[in-house]
Every structure is written in structure tokens, then in C-alpha cells.
C-alpha positions as CSV (number, residue, x, y, z in Angstrom):
1,M,-2.2,-0.4,23.1
2,S,0.9,1.3,21.3
3,E,-1.5,2.6,18.6
4,S,-5.0,4.2,18.4
5,I,-7.1,3.1,14.9
6,D,-6.1,7.0,13.8
7,D,-3.0,5.7,13.9
8,V,-3.8,2.6,11.8
9,D,-6.2,4.4,9.3
10,D,-3.8,7.3,8.6
11,Q,-1.1,4.5,7.3
12,Q,-3.4,2.8,5.1
13,D,-4.2,6.6,3.4
14,D,-0.1,7.1,3.2
15,T,-0.2,3.3,1.6
16,L,-2.2,4.2,-1.0
17,G,-1.5,7.6,-1.3
18,R,1.8,6.4,-2.5
19,L,0.7,4.0,-4.4
20,A,-1.3,6.3,-6.8
21,W,1.4,8.6,-6.6
22,F,4.2,6.0,-8.0
23,L,1.1,4.6,-10.7
24,T,0.2,8.3,-11.9
25,G,4.8,8.8,-12.4
26,A,5.0,5.3,-14.5
27,V,2.0,6.9,-16.8
28,I,3.5,10.4,-17.2
29,G,6.8,8.5,-17.9
30,A,5.5,6.2,-20.4
31,T,3.8,9.4,-22.4
32,V,6.6,11.2,-22.0
33,A,9.0,8.4,-23.4
34,V,7.0,7.9,-26.6
35,L,6.8,11.6,-27.6
36,Y,10.5,11.9,-27.0
37,A,11.4,8.5,-28.4
38,P,14.4,9.0,-31.1
39,K,13.5,5.0,-32.3
40,S,12.1,3.9,-34.9
41,G,8.6,2.1,-34.9
42,K,9.9,-1.2,-33.8
43,D,12.5,0.0,-31.7
44,T,9.9,1.7,-29.9
45,R,6.9,-1.0,-29.3
46,K,10.1,-3.2,-27.7
47,L,10.8,-0.2,-25.2
48,L,6.9,0.4,-24.3
49,T,6.7,-3.8,-23.9
50,D,10.0,-3.9,-22.2
51,R,8.2,-0.8,-19.8
52,A,4.9,-1.8,-19.7
53,Q,6.8,-5.3,-18.3
54,Q,9.0,-3.4,-15.1
55,G,6.0,-1.4,-14.4
56,K,3.5,-4.5,-14.6
57,Q,6.1,-5.9,-12.0
58,A,6.2,-2.9,-10.3
59,V,3.0,-2.9,-10.2
60,A,2.7,-6.6,-8.4
61,D,5.8,-5.9,-5.4
62,T,3.5,-2.5,-4.9
63,S,0.1,-4.8,-4.5
64,K,2.8,-7.5,-2.1
65,D,3.7,-5.2,-0.3
66,I,0.0,-3.6,0.7
67,V,-1.3,-7.3,1.3
68,D,1.7,-7.6,4.0
69,A,1.2,-4.2,5.2
70,S,-2.7,-4.3,5.4
71,K,-2.3,-7.6,7.3
72,E,0.1,-6.5,9.8
73,M,-2.3,-3.8,10.4
74,F,-5.1,-6.4,10.8
75,E,-3.1,-8.0,13.0
76,R,-2.6,-5.0,15.2
77,G,-5.9,-3.9,15.6
78,R,-6.9,-7.4,16.5
79,K,-4.5,-7.0,18.9
80,L,-5.7,-3.5,19.9
81,V,-9.4,-5.1,20.4
82,D,-8.1,-8.2,22.4
83,E,-6.3,-5.5,24.6
84,A,-9.0,-3.5,24.9
85,A,-11.6,-5.9,25.6
86,D,-9.0,-7.9,28.3
87,L,-8.9,-3.8,30.1
88,F,-12.8,-3.7,30.3
89,D,-13.5,-7.4,31.7
90,R,-10.9,-6.7,34.3
91,A,-12.2,-3.0,34.7
92,R,-15.6,-4.9,34.8
93,K,-14.8,-7.7,37.4
94,M,-12.9,-4.8,39.6
95,V,-16.3,-3.0,39.5
96,K,-18.2,-6.0,40.7
97,G,-15.7,-7.3,43.8
């Protein structure tokens, strides 16, 4: 058993925190870009569309990373439970006989 449940929870919290900061940064960046854009309305709309598409792709990539990390954490947790059950069974057998 190399990793405890608390470690897995800390990793999940860290991943969600990073996603939240990323999304916050994306919103702030887009706002600043609009406010300081020295372009025409048409150019600004094109820029916003492009940036929104990039943001959408970044969120999709980050979401995929989170899903992959969650699957990995689930597998690790399942392995920890299996190992704990095996240890319990061995201890029980030792006590019985």
C-alpha cells in the first residue's frame, strides 16, 4: 500500500484547483484582450471567436486529463482496497489457526 486515501484526495483537490485557476485566467485574459483591443469590431469579434475556440479546446484537453487522472486514482484506490482485503484475510487466517 504505497498511497493513502488522503494522498488521492489531495491529488484530486490539486487537479480541481489547477482547473479553476486555469479557467479564471482564461476569463481574465479574454476580458483584458477585449478592453485593450485596438482593432475594429469585426476584427475583435474574430479574435474573440478564435480565442473562445482555443479556450474550448484547452478546456476539452484539461477535462480529458482530469478524466484520465480520475480513472487512474480510482484504479489506485481499488488496488488499495484489494490489498487491504488480502491483508485482512491473511490476518484472519493467522488468528484462526
